[in-house]
C-alpha positions as CSV (number, residue, x, y, z in Angstrom):
1,M,0.1,0.0,-0.2
2,R,1.6,3.5,-1.2
3,L,0.3,6.5,0.4
4,T,0.8,9.6,-1.8
5,A,1.4,13.2,-0.4
6,S,-1.2,15.4,-2.1
7,R,0.1,18.9,-0.3
8,T,3.7,19.0,1.1
9,A,5.8,21.7,2.8
10,N,9.4,22.6,1.7
11,R,12.0,21.5,4.8
12,R,14.1,24.3,6.2
13,I,17.6,23.5,6.1
14,P,19.5,23.8,9.9
15,L,22.3,26.1,9.8
16,K,24.6,23.8,11.4
17,R,23.6,21.1,8.8
18,L,24.5,23.7,6.0
19,L,28.0,24.5,8.1
20,N,28.8,20.9,8.7
21,R,27.4,19.4,5.5
22,I,25.0,17.0,7.6
23,E,23.4,14.5,5.7
24,G,21.2,11.7,6.3
25,T,17.4,10.5,6.4
26,V,15.2,11.1,9.2
27,V,12.5,8.5,9.7
28,L,9.1,9.8,11.5
29,D,6.3,7.6,12.5
30,A,2.9,9.4,11.7
31,L,-0.8,8.5,11.9
32,I,-2.7,9.7,9.0
33,G,-6.3,10.4,9.7
34,K,-9.3,9.4,7.8
35,D,-9.2,12.9,6.3
36,G,-5.7,12.4,5.0
37,V,-4.4,14.9,7.7
38,I,-1.5,13.9,10.1
39,Q,-3.2,13.0,13.3
40,T,0.3,12.3,15.4
41,L,4.0,12.5,14.5
42,S,7.3,11.5,16.0
43,A,11.0,11.1,15.4
44,N,12.2,7.2,15.3
45,S,15.5,7.9,13.9
46,G,18.0,10.1,12.2
47,P,20.7,12.8,12.6
48,P,19.6,14.6,15.7
49,L,20.5,18.1,14.1
50,L,17.9,17.3,11.3
51,T,15.1,15.8,13.2
52,E,13.2,18.8,14.1
53,S,13.2,20.4,10.5
54,A,11.7,17.4,9.3
55,L,9.4,17.2,11.8
56,Q,8.2,20.9,11.1
57,A,8.0,20.2,7.4
58,V,6.2,17.0,7.6
59,K,3.6,18.0,10.0
60,H,2.3,20.3,7.0
61,W,1.9,17.5,4.8
62,A,-1.6,16.2,4.0
63,Y,-2.2,12.9,2.1
64,R,-4.8,11.7,-0.7
65,L,-7.5,9.8,1.5
66,L,-6.9,6.0,1.7
67,R,-10.1,3.8,0.9
68,V,-10.6,0.1,1.8
69,N,-14.0,-1.2,0.2
70,G,-14.8,2.5,-0.3
71,I,-14.4,3.3,3.1
72,A,-11.6,6.2,4.3
73,V,-9.3,4.7,6.9
74,E,-6.7,6.0,9.3
75,V,-3.0,4.8,8.2
76,Q,0.0,4.0,10.6
77,T,3.0,4.6,8.6
78,Q,6.9,5.9,8.4
79,I,8.0,8.8,6.4
80,E,11.6,9.4,5.5
81,V,13.0,12.6,4.9
82,T,16.2,12.6,3.3
83,Y,19.0,15.7,3.3
84,D,21.7,15.4,0.9
85,S,24.4,17.6,-0.2
86,S,23.9,17.2,-4.1
C-alpha cells in the first residue's frame, strides 16, 4: 500500500547542517487520519540536527484519502525525509 502526499511543505535546512554538511535520512512515525491529515507525528531515527526540521516540514503535509472497500481509513506509516548535499 502506497500513500501519496497531496500537499507538502519545503523543509528548512538547519544552519548547522549547512555549515557541517550533515546528510542523512530522518524516519518519522505518523498516523494519517481518515481526512488525509497527519494526526500524530514523532521521530523514530535520524541525525538529531535534522530531526526538528523534518518534523516541522512533514506536520504540514496532507495525504490523499486511503480507502478500503470505499471507506476512508486511518493509516499508521513511516515517512522518510532525506537530506543530501547534492
